[in-house]
C-alpha positions as a Markdown table, in Angstrom:
| # | Residue | x | y | z |
|---|---|---|---|---|
| 1 | Met | -28.6 | -13.9 | -42.4 |
| 2 | Lys | -28.4 | -10.1 | -41.9 |
| 3 | Arg | -30.1 | -10.6 | -38.6 |
| 4 | Leu | -27.6 | -13.2 | -37.5 |
| 5 | Gly | -24.9 | -10.9 | -38.4 |
| 6 | Ile | -26.3 | -8.2 | -36.0 |
| 7 | Val | -26.6 | -10.6 | -33.1 |
| 8 | Ile | -23.0 | -11.7 | -33.4 |
| 9 | Thr | -21.7 | -8.1 | -33.5 |
| 10 | Val | -23.6 | -7.2 | -30.4 |
| 11 | Val | -22.5 | -10.2 | -28.4 |
| 12 | Gly | -18.8 | -9.2 | -29.4 |
| 13 | Leu | -19.2 | -5.7 | -28.0 |
| 14 | Val | -20.6 | -7.0 | -24.7 |
| 15 | Ala | -17.7 | -9.4 | -24.4 |
| 16 | Leu | -15.2 | -6.6 | -24.7 |
| 17 | Thr | -16.7 | -4.6 | -21.8 |
| 18 | Ile | -16.4 | -7.4 | -19.3 |
| 19 | Pro | -13.3 | -6.9 | -17.0 |
| 20 | Ala | -10.9 | -9.6 | -16.1 |
| 21 | Leu | -11.8 | -11.3 | -12.9 |
| 22 | Ala | -9.4 | -11.1 | -9.9 |
| 23 | Thr | -7.8 | -14.2 | -8.9 |
| 24 | Glu | -8.5 | -15.7 | -5.4 |
| 25 | Asp | -5.7 | -13.8 | -3.7 |
| 26 | Gly | -6.3 | -10.7 | -5.7 |
| 27 | Ile | -3.1 | -10.8 | -7.6 |
| 28 | Ile | -2.5 | -11.5 | -11.2 |
| 29 | Leu | 0.8 | -12.9 | -12.3 |
| 30 | Ser | 2.4 | -11.1 | -15.2 |
| 31 | Pro | 5.5 | -11.9 | -17.4 |
| 32 | Ala | 6.2 | -8.1 | -17.8 |
| 33 | Ala | 9.7 | -6.9 | -17.0 |
| 34 | Pro | 10.1 | -5.1 | -13.7 |
| 35 | Ala | 10.1 | -1.3 | -14.0 |
| 36 | His | 12.5 | 0.9 | -12.0 |
| 37 | Gly | 12.6 | 4.4 | -10.8 |
| 38 | Gln | 14.7 | 6.9 | -8.8 |
| 39 | Tyr | 14.0 | 7.3 | -5.3 |
| 40 | Ser | 13.8 | 10.7 | -3.6 |
| 41 | Ser | 13.8 | 10.6 | 0.2 |
| 42 | Pro | 10.9 | 12.4 | 2.2 |
| 43 | Asp | 11.8 | 14.9 | 5.1 |
| 44 | Thr | 11.0 | 12.4 | 7.8 |
| 45 | Glu | 13.3 | 9.8 | 9.3 |
| 46 | Leu | 13.2 | 6.2 | 7.9 |
| 47 | Ile | 12.3 | 4.1 | 10.9 |
| 48 | Glu | 11.8 | 0.4 | 9.4 |
| 49 | Ala | 11.1 | -1.2 | 6.3 |
| 50 | Trp | 9.7 | -4.4 | 4.7 |
| 51 | Asn | 12.0 | -5.9 | 2.1 |
| 52 | Asp | 14.0 | -2.7 | 1.6 |
| 53 | Asn | 17.0 | -4.8 | 0.5 |
| 54 | Gly | 15.0 | -7.1 | -1.7 |
| 55 | Ala | 15.4 | -7.1 | -5.4 |
| 56 | Pro | 12.8 | -4.5 | -6.6 |
| 57 | Gly | 10.1 | -4.9 | -9.1 |
| 58 | His | 7.8 | -8.0 | -8.6 |
| 59 | Thr | 5.9 | -8.4 | -11.8 |
| 60 | Ala | 2.6 | -9.5 | -10.4 |
| 61 | Ser | -0.2 | -6.9 | -10.8 |
| 62 | Tyr | -3.2 | -6.0 | -8.6 |
| 63 | Gly | -6.5 | -7.6 | -9.5 |
| 64 | Ser | -8.6 | -6.2 | -6.6 |
| 65 | Pro | -8.9 | -2.4 | -5.5 |
| 66 | Cys | -8.3 | -2.8 | -1.9 |
| 67 | Phe | -5.4 | -4.6 | 0.0 |
| 68 | Ala | -4.6 | -4.9 | 3.6 |
| 69 | Phe | -1.5 | -5.9 | 5.5 |
| 70 | His | -0.8 | -6.5 | 9.2 |
| 71 | Tyr | 1.8 | -4.4 | 10.8 |
| 72 | Val | 3.5 | -4.8 | 14.1 |
| 73 | Pro | 6.0 | -1.9 | 14.8 |
| 74 | Ser | 9.4 | -2.9 | 16.2 |
| 75 | Met | 9.6 | 0.3 | 18.2 |
| 76 | Ser | 7.3 | 3.0 | 19.5 |
| 77 | Tyr | 7.4 | 6.1 | 17.4 |
| 78 | Leu | 5.1 | 8.8 | 15.6 |
| 79 | Leu | 4.2 | 7.2 | 12.2 |
| 80 | Glu | 4.1 | 10.0 | 9.8 |
| 81 | Arg | 4.4 | 8.6 | 6.2 |
| 82 | Ile | 4.2 | 5.2 | 4.5 |
| 83 | Asp | 5.8 | 4.7 | 1.2 |
| 84 | Trp | 5.1 | 1.9 | -1.4 |
| 85 | Tyr | 7.2 | 0.8 | -4.3 |
| 86 | Ala | 4.7 | 1.7 | -7.1 |
| 87 | Gly | 3.6 | 4.0 | -10.1 |
| 88 | Asp | 4.1 | 2.1 | -13.3 |
| 89 | Val | 0.5 | 2.9 | -13.9 |
| 90 | Gly | -0.6 | 6.5 | -12.6 |
| 91 | Gly | -3.9 | 6.9 | -10.6 |
| 92 | Gln | -5.4 | 7.8 | -7.1 |
| 93 | Val | -4.6 | 5.7 | -4.1 |
| 94 | Thr | -5.4 | 5.9 | -0.3 |
| 95 | Val | -3.4 | 4.6 | 2.4 |
| 96 | Glu | -5.1 | 4.2 | 5.8 |
| 97 | Val | -3.8 | 2.8 | 9.3 |
| 98 | Arg | -6.5 | 0.8 | 11.3 |
| 99 | Asp | -6.2 | 0.0 | 14.9 |
| 100 | Gly | -6.2 | -3.6 | 16.3 |
| 101 | Asp | -7.9 | -5.4 | 13.3 |
| 102 | Leu | -8.9 | -5.3 | 9.6 |
| 103 | Asn | -12.1 | -3.1 | 10.3 |
| 104 | Gly | -10.6 | -1.3 | 13.4 |
| 105 | Ala | -10.8 | 2.4 | 13.9 |
| 106 | Ser | -9.2 | 4.7 | 11.4 |
| 107 | Leu | -6.2 | 6.2 | 13.1 |
| 108 | Gly | -4.9 | 8.3 | 10.1 |
| 109 | Ser | -5.0 | 8.3 | 6.3 |
| 110 | Val | -4.1 | 9.9 | 3.1 |
| 111 | Thr | -5.1 | 10.2 | -0.6 |
| 112 | Tyr | -2.7 | 11.0 | -3.3 |
| 113 | Met | -1.7 | 10.4 | -7.0 |
| 114 | Glu | 0.9 | 7.8 | -7.9 |
| 115 | Ser | 2.7 | 8.4 | -11.2 |
| 116 | Pro | 5.3 | 6.9 | -13.5 |
| 117 | Pro | 8.0 | 5.9 | -13.2 |
| 118 | Arg | 7.6 | 3.0 | -10.6 |
| 119 | Asp | 9.3 | 4.3 | -7.5 |
| 120 | Trp | 8.9 | 4.6 | -3.7 |
| 121 | Gln | 5.9 | 6.8 | -3.4 |
| 122 | Gly | 3.7 | 8.1 | -0.6 |
| 123 | Glu | 2.4 | 11.1 | 1.2 |
| 124 | Asn | 2.0 | 12.1 | 5.0 |
| 125 | Leu | -0.6 | 10.6 | 6.9 |
| 126 | Ile | -3.5 | 12.9 | 8.3 |
| 127 | Pro | -3.0 | 12.9 | 11.4 |
| 128 | Ala | 0.3 | 11.2 | 12.1 |
| 129 | Val | -0.3 | 8.1 | 14.1 |
| 130 | Pro | 1.5 | 7.2 | 17.4 |
| 131 | Val | 2.3 | 3.5 | 17.2 |
| 132 | Thr | 3.4 | 1.2 | 20.0 |
| 133 | Ala | 6.0 | -1.5 | 19.8 |
| 134 | Gly | 4.4 | -4.9 | 19.5 |
| 135 | Ala | 0.7 | -3.6 | 19.0 |
| 136 | Asp | -1.4 | -4.6 | 16.1 |
| 137 | Tyr | -2.1 | -2.4 | 13.2 |
| 138 | Tyr | -3.6 | -3.0 | 9.7 |
| 139 | Leu | -2.4 | -0.9 | 6.7 |
| 140 | Val | -5.2 | -0.6 | 4.2 |
| 141 | Tyr | -4.1 | 0.4 | 0.7 |
| 142 | Ser | -6.7 | 1.2 | -2.1 |
| 143 | Ile | -4.6 | 0.7 | -5.2 |
| 144 | Val | -4.9 | 1.2 | -9.0 |
| 145 | Val | -6.2 | -2.0 | -10.5 |
| 146 | Gly | -3.8 | -3.4 | -13.1 |
| 147 | Ala | -0.7 | -1.6 | -11.6 |
| 148 | Gln | 2.2 | -3.9 | -10.6 |
| 149 | Val | 2.3 | -4.8 | -6.9 |
| 150 | Ser | 4.6 | -3.1 | -4.3 |
| 151 | Gly | 6.7 | -6.1 | -4.0 |
| 152 | Ala | 10.2 | -7.4 | -4.4 |
| 153 | Ser | 11.3 | -10.7 | -6.4 |
| 154 | Thr | 13.3 | -11.6 | -3.5 |
| 155 | Gly | 12.8 | -11.3 | 0.3 |
| 156 | Asn | 10.6 | -12.1 | 3.2 |
| 157 | Val | 7.1 | -13.3 | 2.1 |
| 158 | Leu | 4.4 | -11.4 | 4.1 |
| 159 | Pro | 0.6 | -12.1 | 4.3 |
| 160 | His | -2.2 | -9.8 | 2.8 |
| 161 | Trp | -5.8 | -9.7 | 2.6 |
| 162 | His | -7.9 | -8.1 | -0.3 |
| 163 | Asp | -11.5 | -6.9 | -0.9 |
| 164 | Pro | -12.6 | -7.3 | -4.4 |
| 165 | Ala | -15.7 | -5.2 | -4.0 |
| 166 | Val | -16.4 | -2.4 | -6.5 |
| 167 | Pro | -16.8 | 0.5 | -5.6 |
| 168 | Val | -13.9 | 0.1 | -3.0 |
| 169 | Ala | -15.3 | -0.9 | 0.4 |
| 170 | Cys | -12.2 | -2.1 | 2.1 |
| 171 | Ser | -14.4 | -4.0 | 4.8 |
| 172 | Thr | -15.2 | -7.5 | 3.4 |
| 173 | Trp | -11.8 | -9.3 | 3.3 |
| 174 | Ser | -10.5 | -12.5 | 1.8 |
| 175 | Gly | -7.3 | -14.1 | 3.3 |
| 176 | Pro | -4.8 | -14.1 | 4.7 |
| 177 | Phe | -2.7 | -15.1 | 1.6 |
| 178 | Asn | 0.8 | -15.7 | 2.1 |
| 179 | Ser | 2.1 | -14.5 | -1.3 |
| 180 | Leu | 4.8 | -11.9 | -1.9 |
| 181 | Pro | 7.8 | -10.0 | -0.5 |
| 182 | Trp | 5.8 | -6.9 | -0.1 |
| 183 | Arg | 7.7 | -3.6 | -0.1 |
| 184 | Ala | 7.0 | -0.7 | 2.3 |
| 185 | Arg | 8.9 | 1.9 | 4.0 |
| 186 | Phe | 7.9 | 3.5 | 7.4 |
| 187 | Tyr | 8.8 | 7.2 | 8.2 |
| 188 | Gly | 8.3 | 9.1 | 11.3 |
| 189 | Ser | 10.0 | 10.5 | 14.5 |
| 190 | Ile | 11.0 | 9.0 | 17.9 |
| 191 | Ala | 10.4 | 11.1 | 21.1 |
| 192 | Thr | 13.5 | 12.1 | 22.7 |
| 193 | Pro | 13.3 | 12.4 | 26.6 |
| 194 | Val | 14.0 | 15.9 | 27.9 |
| 195 | Glu | 15.5 | 16.4 | 31.4 |
| 196 | Glu | 13.9 | 19.1 | 33.5 |
| 197 | Gly | 16.0 | 22.3 | 33.8 |
| 198 | Thr | 18.2 | 21.7 | 30.7 |
| 199 | Trp | 18.6 | 23.6 | 27.5 |
| 200 | Gly | 16.9 | 20.8 | 25.8 |
| 201 | Gln | 13.6 | 21.4 | 27.9 |
| 202 | Ile | 13.7 | 25.0 | 27.2 |
| 203 | Arg | 14.1 | 24.5 | 23.5 |
| 204 | Asn | 11.4 | 22.0 | 23.4 |
| 205 | Val | 8.9 | 24.3 | 25.1 |
| 206 | Tyr | 9.5 | 27.2 | 22.6 |
| 207 | Arg | 9.7 | 25.0 | 19.6 |
């Protein structure tokens, strides 16, 4: 009987160490109440956004460590920063812009720490990425597993891909899945034409 008791204890300990498996689309639905934060605007100009006016705080959480999104800019500009509505669980994240397809060349990326409260959070890309209106880009977001998704509870549903590999590979994708009104904000600057022989041209040269 003592030997049987030891076996049961060991099996119980092993079961506690097995992580929950991600769902097919990498998202785990949760009944938790949405968290809210206060937004502090970055220095760069807001160019466009996904579901910026949607009701914030979708309650689903990330079940895979790496997600990707198709981004087609509505205008040509210098993309300097991407903010996500995130941070109910703190941790390190990486944001990368890839050219043309899911595993295209990396054009710019940044790694930073997200922290509570849940809010619009991001950092400047290194380097900033010149994007062209109508061209295809993919945003790769290596997230904190278990954190609530950067999504709204209302708005336009957008597709996503996910890579369940651990450690994070962000190269073997499942999808696309039409799942949530994802939320992101895109910041940057738009080039201003400068006429030759004007004060604007002189100021631009010495800026």
